[in-house]
N, C-alpha and C positions, 0 to 999 in steps of 0.2 A: 504493500500500500504506500502510495506516495506521501511525502511529508506535507506539512501545511505550507501553503503558498504565502508569499509576502503580503498578499491582500488579506488572507485569513488572519495572519498575525497582527496586521494593522487594525483589523476589525475588532479583535479581542483585546487589544492593548488597553483601551480605556477601562474595560472591565477588570483587567489584571491590576491596573494601577489603583482602582477603587478598592480592590481586595487588600492590596498591600497597605494602602492608607488606613483601612479599617484595622488591620493587624497592628500597625504602628501605634495608632491611637489607643488600642487596647493594651499594648505593651507599655506605653507611657503610664497608664493608670495602674497596671499590675506591678511593674517594677518601681513605680513611684511610691506605692503603698507598702510593698513587701521587700524591696531590694532585689538585686539580681540573683542572689543565692536562693532565697525563699520563694520568689515569684516563679511560677512554673509555666511551661508552654501550654499545658492543659487549661490553665486559668486564662491565658491570653487567647487561646482558641475559643473558649466558651464566650468570652466577652466580644470577640470578633464574629461570633456566629458561625464558626466552622470547626473542623476537627484539628487535632494536633498534627496529623499528617498534612492537612491543608496548609498549616502555618509553615511546616518544614518544606513543603513544595515551593513556597515563595521565598524562604530565607535560608534554607539549608541546615541551619543549626541554631541553637540558642545563643551562642557567642556572636554569630553573625547578626542575629536579631537585635541583640544588645547594642552592637555598634551602629546598626541602622537606626535604632531608636534615638541614640545620641545625635546622629547626623540629622535626623528628622526634626529633633528639638531645635538644633541650631539653625536649620534652614527656615524655620518659622519666624526667626528673629529678623531675617532680611527679606521676607516675602514681599514687602511693600516696595522694594527697590527693583527697578526694571532689570538691572544687571545682576541682581541677587548677590551683591557684594557690599561690604561695609562702606559707608560714606567717608569723606575726608574732612580735614580741618575741624572747626568747632561743630560742624554738623554731626560728626561722629559722637560727640558727647550728648547732643540733643537726641540722637538715636538711642543711646544707652538709657536716657531718661524715659523715652517713649517705650522702650522694651520693658522697662521695669513696670510702667503703668499697665502694659499688656499682661505681664506676668502676674500681677495682682488679680487679674480676672481669669487666669488659667492655672489654678493651683495644682492641677494634676501634672502638667508639664514642668512646673517649677519644682514640685516635690521630686519628680523623677530625676531632674538634673542634680538637685542637692544630694539625693540618695546615691546615685551612681557616681557622682564626682567624689563623694566621701569614700566610697568603696574602692575607688581606683588606686588608692595609696597602698593597698594590700598586695603583697608579693604575688605575682602571677595573674593579677586581675586583668580581664580583657580590656578594660577601659584605661589602663595605665598609660600606654603610648598615646592614645587618643587625647586624653586630657593634658598630658605633658606638652604635646605639640599644640594643642588648642590654646593653652595659656601663653605659650611662647609667641604664637601668632597674634593673639590679642594684645599682649604687651607691646609688641612691635607696631601693631596697628595704631595703638593709642599714642605711642611715642611719635610716630610719623604724623599723626593728626595734630599733635601739639607743635611739632616743628613746622608743619605747613601753616598752621594758624599764626605762628610767630612771624614767618616770612611775609604773610599777607598783611600783617600789621606793623611790619618793620620793627619787630621786637626780637631781640636775641634771646633764644630759649636755650638754657643749659641742658645738654642731652642727658646728663646724669640725673638732674632734677626731673626731667621729663620721664625717665625710666622709673624713678621712685614714685612719681605721681601715678603712672600707669599701673604699677603693681598695687599701689594703695587703693586705687579706684576699684580694681577687680576684687581685692580682698574685702573691701567694704560692701560691695554689691553681694558677694557670696555670703558674708556674715549676716547681713541684714535679711537676706532671704531665709536663712536658717532661723533667725529670731522671729521673723514674721510667721513662718510655718508653725513655730512652737507657741506663739502668743499673738495671733492676728488682731485681737482687740486692743492690744497695747502698743503694737508697732505698726505704724503706717509705712508700708514698704516703699511706695512711690515717693511720698513726701520726704522721708529721711534719705533715700538714695539720691534724690535730686539735690538735697541740701549738701550732701557730701561731695557729689560731683562738681557742683558749682563752686564750692569752697576750695577744693583742691585745684581746679583749673584756674581759678582766680589767683591762687597763690603762685602759680607758675608765671603769670604775666604781671603780677603786682605783689611781690613778696611782702612789702610793708614791714611794719615793726614786729619783731619776734617777741612773743609773750613768754614762751617757755625756753 
């Protein structure tokens, strides 16, 4: 029997993508609530409305699904940009503020990120290389954004200061997400994150008087 034609594959592609998306959304919820070790493929399959075999058909293994879940989470952060890449200059920091506002409305994705990123420091964890590279890329993106903003404003930005600011912003964002998930009534995620980002970015361009 002949294999599927290109036309057949094209016809079924939207259905395949819809199923993959359903699995990823289910995985975000399951792994966000239970972590990668305790969350099972059976639970993901049940939430996605299919069998365990169906999940494996689309992703091959649990490890692959975990990685794809992380990528899916990150891709949702830049979905509003036509080229699906991070913006530059000060727009980058406005984007981070906007992302936090979105995260406050999508607790499942945020919980999955916090859970899986925390687990990634364990030896042999599938997310280790992913998160290590992700943080390296983000730090560099933020440094580049600060340097670009400085050039546009004819302000000399110290690269070491920019690097410290980049790492501090990411640390604050992750820490505030954890506090918010633990106590959402006491911690306003978007408001506090915006405060930190604006304060740190302002310090780069106008250091002012040191208090401490």
